[in-house]
VMD Tcl script that builds the backbone (N, CA, C; Angstrom):
set m [mol new atoms 261]
animate dup $m
set s [atomselect $m all]
$s set {name element resname resid chain x y z} {
  {N N MET 1 A 0.769 -1.005 0.041}
  {CA C MET 1 A 0.043 -0.056 -0.141}
  {C C MET 1 A 0.850 1.344 -0.069}
  {N N THR 2 A 0.676 2.298 -0.967}
  {CA C THR 2 A 1.307 3.283 -0.793}
  {C C THR 2 A 0.492 4.474 -1.309}
  {N N ASN 3 A -0.463 4.929 -0.605}
  {CA C ASN 3 A -1.490 5.946 -0.758}
  {C C ASN 3 A -1.233 7.003 -0.504}
  {N N THR 4 A -1.400 8.239 -0.752}
  {CA C THR 4 A -0.897 9.675 -0.494}
  {C C THR 4 A -2.440 10.245 -0.054}
  {N N TYR 5 A -2.116 11.013 1.238}
  {CA C TYR 5 A -3.435 11.787 1.464}
  {C C TYR 5 A -2.924 13.180 2.017}
  {N N PRO 6 A -3.662 14.204 1.707}
  {CA C PRO 6 A -3.612 15.509 2.372}
  {C C PRO 6 A -3.735 15.431 3.777}
  {N N ARG 7 A -3.023 16.308 4.566}
  {CA C ARG 7 A -3.120 16.263 6.097}
  {C C ARG 7 A -4.506 16.609 6.457}
  {N N GLU 8 A -5.435 17.239 5.737}
  {CA C GLU 8 A -6.693 17.899 6.039}
  {C C GLU 8 A -7.793 16.635 6.041}
  {N N THR 9 A -7.448 15.507 5.439}
  {CA C THR 9 A -8.282 14.374 5.157}
  {C C THR 9 A -8.839 13.670 6.306}
  {N N VAL 10 A -9.924 13.323 6.192}
  {CA C VAL 10 A -10.592 12.201 7.295}
  {C C VAL 10 A -11.135 11.141 6.377}
  {N N GLU 11 A -10.298 9.948 6.542}
  {CA C GLU 11 A -10.730 8.826 5.328}
  {C C GLU 11 A -10.355 7.587 5.905}
  {N N PHE 12 A -11.249 6.612 5.525}
  {CA C PHE 12 A -10.915 5.084 5.855}
  {C C PHE 12 A -10.027 4.543 4.723}
  {N N GLN 13 A -9.122 3.907 5.367}
  {CA C GLN 13 A -7.941 3.155 4.449}
  {C C GLN 13 A -7.920 1.986 4.880}
  {N N ALA 14 A -8.613 1.047 3.695}
  {CA C ALA 14 A -8.910 -0.363 3.915}
  {C C ALA 14 A -7.383 -1.051 3.718}
  {N N VAL 15 A -7.450 -2.350 4.714}
  {CA C VAL 15 A -5.926 -3.119 4.603}
  {C C VAL 15 A -6.425 -4.540 4.463}
  {N N THR 16 A -5.768 -5.306 3.521}
  {CA C THR 16 A -6.012 -6.446 3.433}
  {C C THR 16 A -4.808 -7.073 4.148}
  {N N VAL 17 A -5.203 -8.017 5.140}
  {CA C VAL 17 A -4.206 -8.731 6.149}
  {C C VAL 17 A -4.264 -10.179 5.764}
  {N N THR 18 A -3.118 -10.695 5.325}
  {CA C THR 18 A -2.946 -12.086 5.102}
  {C C THR 18 A -2.131 -12.699 6.250}
  {N N VAL 19 A -2.345 -13.935 6.540}
  {CA C VAL 19 A -1.562 -14.778 7.348}
  {C C VAL 19 A -1.482 -16.280 6.609}
  {N N ASN 20 A -0.318 -16.599 6.368}
  {CA C ASN 20 A -0.268 -17.838 5.655}
  {C C ASN 20 A -1.112 -17.923 4.525}
  {N N GLY 21 A -1.144 -16.920 3.888}
  {CA C GLY 21 A -1.730 -16.812 2.268}
  {C C GLY 21 A -3.319 -16.522 2.470}
  {N N GLN 22 A -3.836 -16.748 3.805}
  {CA C GLN 22 A -5.414 -16.490 3.799}
  {C C GLN 22 A -5.570 -14.989 4.503}
  {N N VAL 23 A -6.738 -14.538 3.894}
  {CA C VAL 23 A -7.183 -13.036 4.435}
  {C C VAL 23 A -7.838 -13.254 5.684}
  {N N VAL 24 A -7.451 -12.398 6.547}
  {CA C VAL 24 A -7.868 -12.468 8.072}
  {C C VAL 24 A -8.606 -11.176 8.215}
  {N N THR 25 A -9.707 -11.165 8.947}
  {CA C THR 25 A -10.429 -9.933 9.060}
  {C C THR 25 A -11.012 -10.096 10.730}
  {N N ASP 26 A -10.858 -11.167 11.305}
  {CA C ASP 26 A -11.238 -11.210 12.717}
  {C C ASP 26 A -9.917 -11.117 13.613}
  {N N ASP 27 A -10.091 -10.374 14.901}
  {CA C ASP 27 A -9.094 -10.481 15.733}
  {C C ASP 27 A -8.074 -9.686 15.127}
  {N N VAL 28 A -8.090 -8.463 14.523}
  {CA C VAL 28 A -7.217 -7.617 13.872}
  {C C VAL 28 A -6.849 -6.327 14.653}
  {N N GLU 29 A -5.887 -5.963 15.020}
  {CA C GLU 29 A -5.510 -4.670 15.553}
  {C C GLU 29 A -4.202 -4.212 14.657}
  {N N PHE 30 A -4.509 -2.519 14.482}
  {CA C PHE 30 A -3.350 -1.959 13.582}
  {C C PHE 30 A -2.535 -1.148 14.662}
  {N N SER 31 A -1.502 -0.840 14.178}
  {CA C SER 31 A -0.597 0.229 14.936}
  {C C SER 31 A 0.087 0.839 13.562}
  {N N ILE 32 A 0.052 2.310 13.681}
  {CA C ILE 32 A 0.436 3.265 12.582}
  {C C ILE 32 A 1.587 3.987 13.446}
  {N N THR 33 A 2.742 3.911 12.635}
  {CA C THR 33 A 4.046 4.410 13.267}
  {C C THR 33 A 4.888 5.274 12.311}
  {N N GLU 34 A 5.637 6.019 12.803}
  {CA C GLU 34 A 6.649 6.885 11.730}
  {C C GLU 34 A 7.473 5.755 11.124}
  {N N ARG 35 A 7.873 5.965 9.966}
  {CA C ARG 35 A 8.509 5.032 9.171}
  {C C ARG 35 A 9.373 3.918 9.602}
  {N N ASP 36 A 10.424 4.575 10.557}
  {CA C ASP 36 A 11.304 3.553 11.092}
  {C C ASP 36 A 11.075 3.162 12.513}
  {N N VAL 37 A 9.846 3.157 12.885}
  {CA C VAL 37 A 9.673 3.011 14.317}
  {C C VAL 37 A 8.834 1.583 14.619}
  {N N ARG 38 A 9.128 0.772 15.678}
  {CA C ARG 38 A 8.502 -0.441 15.873}
  {C C ARG 38 A 7.192 -0.002 16.470}
  {N N PRO 39 A 5.991 -0.945 16.257}
  {CA C PRO 39 A 4.768 -0.815 16.815}
  {C C PRO 39 A 4.753 -1.174 18.518}
  {N N THR 40 A 4.033 -0.186 19.162}
  {CA C THR 40 A 3.832 -0.524 20.687}
  {C C THR 40 A 2.627 -0.117 21.002}
  {N N VAL 41 A 1.964 0.618 20.199}
  {CA C VAL 41 A 0.326 0.904 20.695}
  {C C VAL 41 A -0.387 0.341 19.544}
  {N N TRP 42 A -1.554 -0.514 19.829}
  {CA C TRP 42 A -2.460 -1.099 19.042}
  {C C TRP 42 A -3.839 -0.544 19.184}
  {N N ASP 43 A -4.537 -0.571 17.983}
  {CA C ASP 43 A -5.947 -0.183 18.107}
  {C C ASP 43 A -6.654 -1.321 17.222}
  {N N VAL 44 A -7.956 -1.366 17.624}
  {CA C VAL 44 A -8.897 -2.362 16.930}
  {C C VAL 44 A -9.067 -2.005 15.548}
  {N N ALA 45 A -9.196 -2.769 14.789}
  {CA C ALA 45 A -9.332 -2.509 13.249}
  {C C ALA 45 A -10.896 -1.906 13.052}
  {N N VAL 46 A -10.841 -0.781 12.296}
  {CA C VAL 46 A -12.024 -0.090 11.802}
  {C C VAL 46 A -12.870 -1.106 10.954}
  {N N VAL 47 A -14.144 -1.268 11.047}
  {CA C VAL 47 A -14.757 -2.124 10.021}
  {C C VAL 47 A -15.585 -1.126 9.279}
  {N N ASN 48 A -15.592 -1.296 7.729}
  {CA C ASN 48 A -16.367 -0.380 6.770}
  {C C ASN 48 A -16.915 -1.401 5.808}
  {N N GLY 49 A -18.174 -1.706 6.326}
  {CA C GLY 49 A -18.809 -2.775 5.203}
  {C C GLY 49 A -18.207 -4.168 5.516}
  {N N SER 50 A -17.599 -4.825 4.396}
  {CA C SER 50 A -16.796 -5.974 4.573}
  {C C SER 50 A -15.249 -5.908 4.664}
  {N N GLU 51 A -14.956 -4.639 4.807}
  {CA C GLU 51 A -13.589 -4.297 4.831}
  {C C GLU 51 A -12.918 -4.021 6.237}
  {N N ILE 52 A -11.814 -4.132 6.552}
  {CA C ILE 52 A -11.207 -3.662 7.779}
  {C C ILE 52 A -9.892 -2.756 7.204}
  {N N GLY 53 A -9.688 -1.884 8.339}
  {CA C GLY 53 A -8.584 -1.024 8.149}
  {C C GLY 53 A -8.548 0.067 9.284}
  {N N PHE 54 A -8.171 1.332 8.889}
  {CA C PHE 54 A -7.943 2.544 10.174}
  {C C PHE 54 A -8.482 3.691 9.385}
  {N N MET 55 A -8.673 4.565 10.205}
  {CA C MET 55 A -8.848 6.039 9.830}
  {C C MET 55 A -7.531 7.096 9.614}
  {N N VAL 56 A -7.543 7.486 8.362}
  {CA C VAL 56 A -6.523 8.633 8.053}
  {C C VAL 56 A -7.049 9.681 8.750}
  {N N VAL 57 A -6.685 10.388 9.898}
  {CA C VAL 57 A -6.916 11.677 10.414}
  {C C VAL 57 A -5.948 12.247 11.373}
  {N N GLY 58 A -5.672 13.390 11.428}
  {CA C GLY 58 A -4.733 13.827 12.440}
  {C C GLY 58 A -3.282 13.628 12.041}
  {N N PHE 59 A -2.733 12.937 11.033}
  {CA C PHE 59 A -1.180 12.554 11.071}
  {C C PHE 59 A -0.484 13.879 10.502}
  {N N ASP 60 A 0.585 14.054 11.108}
  {CA C ASP 60 A 1.448 14.907 10.548}
  {C C ASP 60 A 2.051 14.703 9.058}
  {N N PRO 61 A 2.385 15.518 8.335}
  {CA C PRO 61 A 3.043 15.119 6.860}
  {C C PRO 61 A 4.232 14.285 7.067}
  {N N GLY 62 A 4.247 13.312 6.384}
  {CA C GLY 62 A 5.517 12.239 6.290}
  {C C GLY 62 A 4.962 10.910 5.835}
  {N N VAL 63 A 5.977 9.773 6.130}
  {CA C VAL 63 A 5.686 8.569 5.879}
  {C C VAL 63 A 5.309 7.859 6.821}
  {N N TRP 64 A 4.269 7.133 7.046}
  {CA C TRP 64 A 3.666 6.445 8.018}
  {C C TRP 64 A 3.705 4.821 7.591}
  {N N LYS 65 A 4.180 3.995 8.681}
  {CA C LYS 65 A 4.003 2.569 8.271}
  {C C LYS 65 A 2.746 2.114 9.180}
  {N N VAL 66 A 2.347 0.960 8.489}
  {CA C VAL 66 A 1.049 0.142 8.867}
  {C C VAL 66 A 1.298 -0.993 9.326}
  {N N TRP 67 A 1.194 -1.421 10.582}
  {CA C TRP 67 A 1.449 -2.756 11.140}
  {C C TRP 67 A 0.124 -3.360 11.631}
  {N N ALA 68 A 0.116 -4.624 11.336}
  {CA C ALA 68 A -1.290 -5.413 11.809}
  {C C ALA 68 A -0.921 -6.680 12.736}
  {N N ARG 69 A -1.684 -6.746 13.850}
  {CA C ARG 69 A -1.377 -7.977 14.889}
  {C C ARG 69 A -2.759 -8.666 14.692}
  {N N VAL 70 A -2.396 -9.902 14.591}
  {CA C VAL 70 A -3.619 -10.810 14.684}
  {C C VAL 70 A -3.600 -11.819 15.832}
  {N N THR 71 A -4.604 -11.889 16.513}
  {CA C THR 71 A -4.660 -12.652 17.598}
  {C C THR 71 A -5.207 -14.136 17.283}
  {N N SER 72 A -4.570 -15.072 17.137}
  {CA C SER 72 A -4.933 -16.287 16.754}
  {C C SER 72 A -4.305 -17.457 17.350}
  {N N ALA 73 A -4.810 -17.698 18.724}
  {CA C ALA 73 A -4.005 -18.661 19.606}
  {C C ALA 73 A -3.618 -19.888 19.078}
  {N N PRO 74 A -2.433 -20.463 19.203}
  {CA C PRO 74 A -1.347 -19.824 20.215}
  {C C PRO 74 A -0.525 -18.897 19.573}
  {N N GLU 75 A -0.758 -18.429 18.366}
  {CA C GLU 75 A 0.106 -17.694 17.571}
  {C C GLU 75 A -0.515 -16.191 17.574}
  {N N VAL 76 A 0.395 -15.159 17.626}
  {CA C VAL 76 A -0.024 -13.701 17.378}
  {C C VAL 76 A 1.114 -12.887 16.467}
  {N N PRO 77 A 0.741 -13.296 15.082}
  {CA C PRO 77 A 1.585 -12.686 14.095}
  {C C PRO 77 A 1.457 -11.300 14.019}
  {N N VAL 78 A 2.523 -10.605 13.490}
  {CA C VAL 78 A 2.625 -9.060 13.435}
  {C C VAL 78 A 3.063 -9.125 11.990}
  {N N VAL 79 A 2.208 -8.239 11.321}
  {CA C VAL 79 A 2.446 -8.142 9.867}
  {C C VAL 79 A 2.803 -6.849 9.353}
  {N N ASP 80 A 3.752 -6.704 8.716}
  {CA C ASP 80 A 4.164 -5.410 7.927}
  {C C ASP 80 A 3.202 -5.137 6.662}
  {N N CYS 81 A 2.287 -4.077 6.876}
  {CA C CYS 81 A 1.387 -4.003 5.791}
  {C C CYS 81 A 1.613 -2.685 4.863}
  {N N GLY 82 A 2.803 -2.102 5.040}
  {CA C GLY 82 A 3.247 -1.229 4.073}
  {C C GLY 82 A 3.222 0.228 4.668}
  {N N PHE 83 A 3.120 1.126 3.718}
  {CA C PHE 83 A 3.270 2.528 3.966}
  {C C PHE 83 A 2.177 3.330 3.471}
  {N N PHE 84 A 1.930 4.697 4.033}
  {CA C PHE 84 A 1.201 5.647 3.325}
  {C C PHE 84 A 1.834 6.899 3.707}
  {N N ILE 85 A 1.472 7.784 2.780}
  {CA C ILE 85 A 2.180 9.260 2.821}
  {C C ILE 85 A 1.123 10.157 3.187}
  {N N VAL 86 A 1.427 11.225 3.914}
  {CA C VAL 86 A 0.634 12.326 4.259}
  {C C VAL 86 A 1.234 13.576 3.968}
  {N N THR 87 A 0.699 14.379 2.997}
  {CA C THR 87 A 1.379 15.584 2.432}
  {C C THR 87 A 0.818 16.847 3.225}
}
mol reanalyze $m
mol bondsrecalc $m
mol representation Tube
mol addrep $m
């Protein structure tokens, strides 16, 4: 994902999360970090119809990294979902 948004936007960003080749929509959390920062704070995925993702709102200009964490006992995989840019 490499979408670009103006900093004034309030917009849903859908994210497709896959684990072992399967699309996952349940028990998913997202963390949005600056480009080279590891995730520490997680938020429940926003659901928009049949899609999951997060809201792009209030981000400073720059490159932001999207992380997903899937709770699937006994595993809890963390997935690098790519970047988005705020101008």
